[in-house]
N, C-alpha and C positions, 0 to 999 in steps of 0.2 A: 065392464070390470075394471079400476083405473087405481093404481099403486103408486106413491113416493116412497122410494127407497134411498137410506142415508145411510154413507157407509162412514166408521170411524177412522181416525187414525191408523191405527194399528193392521186396521183391514186395509189400508193403502201403500204399507210403505215400502212395501220392493215392488217390483216386476210379478215376481211371482204369488204375490198376494193381489194384485191388480189382474193377474188371471181368473181367481178365484171368485172375484167382485165379477167382473165378467162373465162365467161359464153361471154365477147366481141368478145375474141379469137377465142373458139372451134365455134362460130355462124356463123363461115366466113373461109373455108379450104384455100383460099388462101392467108390466114395470116400467114405468110411462117418463118417470120423470125421476131424475138421482142426482142426490145432494152428497159430493164429496168433501173430505176433511183433510187436513195437510196430513203431507208423510209422517207418519208417527214414530216408535224406534223400532227399527230392524232386529232388534236383541239388546240382551241387557247390558246397562252402560254405555246405549247409540244415543243419540239427540235428538229430539224430535225437529223438522224444520221449524214451525213455530216456536219455538227457546233460539234458534239457529238466526232468527231474524229479527227476534227482538235483540241480541248482543250486537249483531252485524248492523242496525238502528245506532244503537247504543254507541257503537264507535264511529259512527256516521256523526252523531248529531254533536261527539266531540272532539269532531274534527281532526282523527286520526284514520290511518289508511284504512279502509274497510275490503279492498279490493279482494284480499286474502279470502276473507269468510264470505264473502259474495260468490266466490270460485267455487267455493266450497259443497254453498249450497245450489251453486247451478251443476252439480259432480252429481251432487243426489235427482235432481229431476233425470239429468243423461243416463244415468245407470238404469232407470224405470223406463225413460222411453225407448235405449238400446234393448234391454231384457225382451221389450214388449216386441219390439223391431217397427218401429215405427217410423213413418218419415215424417219427422217432424222438428223444427229448431225454434225454442225457445230464445232467441238471439236477440230479437227486438226487444222480447219481453222483460228480457233481463235488465238492455241499455236503458228502458225505460224507469227501470226502479232504481238502476244506478242513480241515474237523473234525480226522480224524487228524491232518494236517499242525501242526494250533496244540497239538492234543496229543503230540506228540513219537513217534509210533507208529512211525517209524524206518525208515533207510534203505532196507530191504529192502523194508518197506512198498510206499516211495515209487518204487522202483524197478517194482514189479512191476506196477503199475495200467495201465503202457503196455501191456503185453497183456491185461488186465483188459478193458480199455475197446475195446480193439480186435476181443475176443472177441464181446461184448457187438451191438456191431455186425457180426461177420461173421454171427454167427447169426440176427441179425434179415435182412441179406442174401440167406441161401442159406435162408432160414425151416426152420433146424438148432437140436435143440434148444443149450442153452448151461447146461456144468456148471463151476462154479468150478471150479479147480483147488486151489484151499485145501481142499476139500472131498477130492480124492481121493489130492491126492501127498502123502505123511505126511513130515516130521521129527520126528526125534528134541527133547529138549533142549536135546543140544548142538547142533544145529544141522545135525547132517548127516542125509541120505534114510536114510527105513528101506525099505528096498526091497521087505519080504518084506509091510509092511502097506500101503505105496503099490499093488502088485499088488491083495493082497482087495482094496482097496476102489475103486481105479479098475473094476475087475471086475464087484465092484455096481453102479456108478455106472452103469455104460458099456453093459452087457449085456442090458440090458432096452430099449436106444436106438437105433434103426435108423441113424439120423443125430445128430450131435452136434456141438459145436464144443466145445476146449477149452484155453483158454489155456497160452501154453509160458512158462518159465522162473522158473516158482513155486510154491512148495507153502506149507504152515502144520503145524507142531504142535499136538499135542492142544490145548492152550491157546488155539488160533487165532492164537497168533500166525505174522507171516509169514514164508516164507523163503524167499531167492532163490537160485537156481544161479546160477555163475560165469559175463559177460558170453557170449553164443550159446548157453545154457543150453536154451533152445526146444528145440533137436537133443534134449537128453534128456527132455523132456516126451515128444515123439514117440517115442522108443523105448520109454519106460513104457506110455504108451498101445496102441503096438505090441503090446507083450507082453500085457500084458495081456487084450486084446480079441482074443487068439489071431491076430491079422491074418496074411495071405499075405502081404502086401507093405505095404515103411515108404516114402513116397515122401519127399522134404524136397527142398521147390524154392527153389532162391536166383537169385542173377543171373550165376551159371555152368553151362555145358552139362556137369556133371560134374566130377569128379578130373582135374588135369592132369598131365602128367609128371614134371613140376618145377615152378619159380615163376615166373607171365609176368614177374613184378619184373625176372627174372634172364635170361630167356630170354626171346626176341620169337613169341609166339606159338607153345608148345610143345603136342605134341600132347595128345589125350586119351586116358584110360584108360577102355576100353573094361569091363572086369571086374575087381574087387582083390578078396583076400580081406579078411576082420576084421583077421587077423593081420599080415599087410603095411598097412592103413590105420591100424591101430596102432602101429607101428613110426613111417610118417612123422609121420600126425599129432604122435605126442610129438617129432619133429625139427620140427615149427612148420608140415607143413602144415593149412594153416587152411579148409578147405572142407566139415569136418563137425569138431564138437564131441566131443576123442577119449573122452570118457566116458559120449557117447552111442551108443557100438560096445557097450559090455555087455548091456545089456537083451535088447537083439534076439542078441546072439551069444550067450546060453544056449540060446535057444528055436529059434535055426537060423531066424531072418525075416530074409529080406535087404532092404536099403535101396537104394533107384535114388533117383541124385542128377539130381536134373532143374532145369531153366532155365526160369523162369515167362514170360522173353520171346521162347523159341523150345523152345514145348511138343513141337514135332515134333522135337525132336532125342531119341535115346533116352537120354544121359547116361551114368552109371557105376554100373555091378551092385557091388553090395559082399554079399559070400556066407561064408558058413561053410568052405567048401571047392570046388575048380571042376577037369574035367579040361582045361579053357580055358589055353593058355599064350599066354604075352604075346609080342607078334610081335618086340619088340625086346629078350630077357633078362631086360633090368631091366623089373619094373612102376612105380616113383618117383626120384624124387631129392629129398632135403628136406634140410636144416641150418640150425643156427643159430651165431650170433657168440658170443662172450663167454665164452670160457670160460680158468680157468689149470690148468696143470698143477703137482704136486707129484712130482717124481720120488725114492724112498727107495733109496740103497743101502749093500750090508750083506752081507760075504762071509756067506758060506755061511748066508743067511737061510733057505734052503729048508728046511733042518734044523733051525731055531728053532720050535719048535709052539707055533704061540697069535701069531706076529709079525702076520701081516696084523690078525687084531681086534684085536691093542692100539694097530696104526695107526688100523682104523674107528674104537677105541670114543674117539679125540683127537678125530675129526671128528663123532663123535656129541654128543659133551661140549660142544663147540662149537656145535650145531646147523646142521650143515653138512651137508648129501644131497649124495652123489657121484655123476656121470655114468655113468662108464665107467674102470675098472682094469687095464689093461693091466700084465703083468707077465713078468719073466724069472725066471731061475737067483738073479742075486742082485741085481734088484730088482725095482722096485714103483712104479707111477704112480697118481696116483689123479687123474682129471678130474672139477673141481667148476666152478661157476658163479663167475664172477671178481667179480663182486658181494657174495656170500656169503662168498667164502673173505677177501677183503680187508678186509673189516670185522673178522674175528679171525686175519689172517696169522700175526702174531707169535706168537699165544696154541697156534698152530694147532702151529709149527715148535718153541715150549719144550715141548710135549706128546710129541713125536714121539720130541725128543732124550731127554725123560726116559723115556719107555716101552718104545722100542726100541735105543736107543744107537746109529743109524745112521754108517755109515762116511765119508756127505754125505748133504746135502739138495739138489735144485735148484728153482728156480722157473722156470716159464715164462709169461709172460700173454699177452693178445689172439690167442688160439686159437679156431679155427673148427670144428664138426665136419660132417661131413658124410654121411648115410646113404644107400646106396645098394641099396636093395630090390626082392625079386622072387620068386616062388615058382621061375621058370626058371633061377635060379641054381645051384639043386643039381645041377640034370641037366645043367647044361654047363660044359666043361672052359674055363679060361684066362679066365673075368669077372675076377681078380683083377688078371690081368695087362694085360688090357685097359684097365683104369682106370689102372694106375701108367704105361702106356704114355701115355696120353693125359696123365696128370699131367704126365710127363715134357717131351713135347711141349710142352706147354702153359707150361713152366718154372715149375711149381709145384711148394714141398718139401714131401714129406709127413711129419710131424712125428710124425705114431702110424696104425697101422689095428689094427680089433681088429673079428673075425668070432665070432658066435653061432655054437654049435656045430649049430644050427638050418640054417645057410648062409641063413637068410633076408636078412640082411641084412651088408653091409662098412661099419664107420662109421670114416672116415679124418679125421682131423686136419690142419690146415692153417692159415696162418697168416688171421689176420680180413683180412688187406689182401688174401690169394690168394681169398677166400672165392667171389665170382662167378665169378670164371679157371676156378676149378676144376668146378664146378656147369657149366659149358657146355662143358667140356672133355669129362666124362662124358656129357654128354648128346650133345656131336656124333658122341665114336664109337661110342655106343651108338644113338643114333635116327637119326641122320644119315650115320650109317657114314662116318665121315669124321676126319679128324683135324686 
């Protein structure tokens, strides 16, 4: 048995949290490869180290004195080192950081140092080997991940090491330039390490006991999800669920390594298992509910549009030419609706409308702003009759007007469009009817 374990920033914010993490790792000898994030907030109102690094580098780039800011970052790490009673000095590392800041090494280099330094501390605390992610996570010259080269190099670095710490969030291109993933990217590092080492399980430790059926900011104390498929999580992540970085799914999905979302502060909780497929059925028909606000719809009407070859392509080309991606495209015989992020569309609104007019000569084009999209996701929906009916019944009782509905052929999810103002009410109504069995 071989496990990769990733710990988030809140799990490593202080010496006390480090000790919890150390106990978790030492309690299971199969936890062989550790991916740490940078220290997060210790308390409400505290700063994350990554944010401190961004501000420090911003001052350096502006030619300002950043010594005080760098000293504050050094103090955060020294507090952890002292709390763990380690014989460790980061003097050389901070001298190198200061030099690179003065030499304008780049904002991505600056951001990566939080994980790098935490990785050094973690390796000393656990007595594991330290492997710099810049040596194993490979980026191309264009700043995108080279997945094949990464898999090869990580395998070469780690397969001869029984235990190792690999900092999350960053890698480097062939010339040594540091590149980072987007925020939360340590999740991706964990997946890449799991794939490269052919791990049996990837444990992702955070401050919640797994994925929840819906957003706890909208529904009070939503129930946890015990087991979810990669496809279901991908749908929920895309629509705003944030327990796991959505790009972290792909490396392990291709080789079938399950992910277990666990809570550092409640290690006794089983958390959520994320798997390729399962015979297990959700207790509630649906697996999860997620959504986003801030969409606009562009509805195009034209008689006999269905017989006009290339109509859809011409419309979408207008969006492409203006650099706008679309989210959904429900259509009828003589209508076609494009849903796009409102901020993106608003910037090019008149160009798009003019372009559509020239491209397809519609009978009319109508716009609607301030829309929200809600995804109801679940593998059990495919074999359960009346799911859509129950959703619309719940929304009707909650006095929510449905603006749009879109369902994929896989029957894995149903997308519902409502007004921004109805977003929270709609999610609560759907949760109530499926999970609490009440309207």
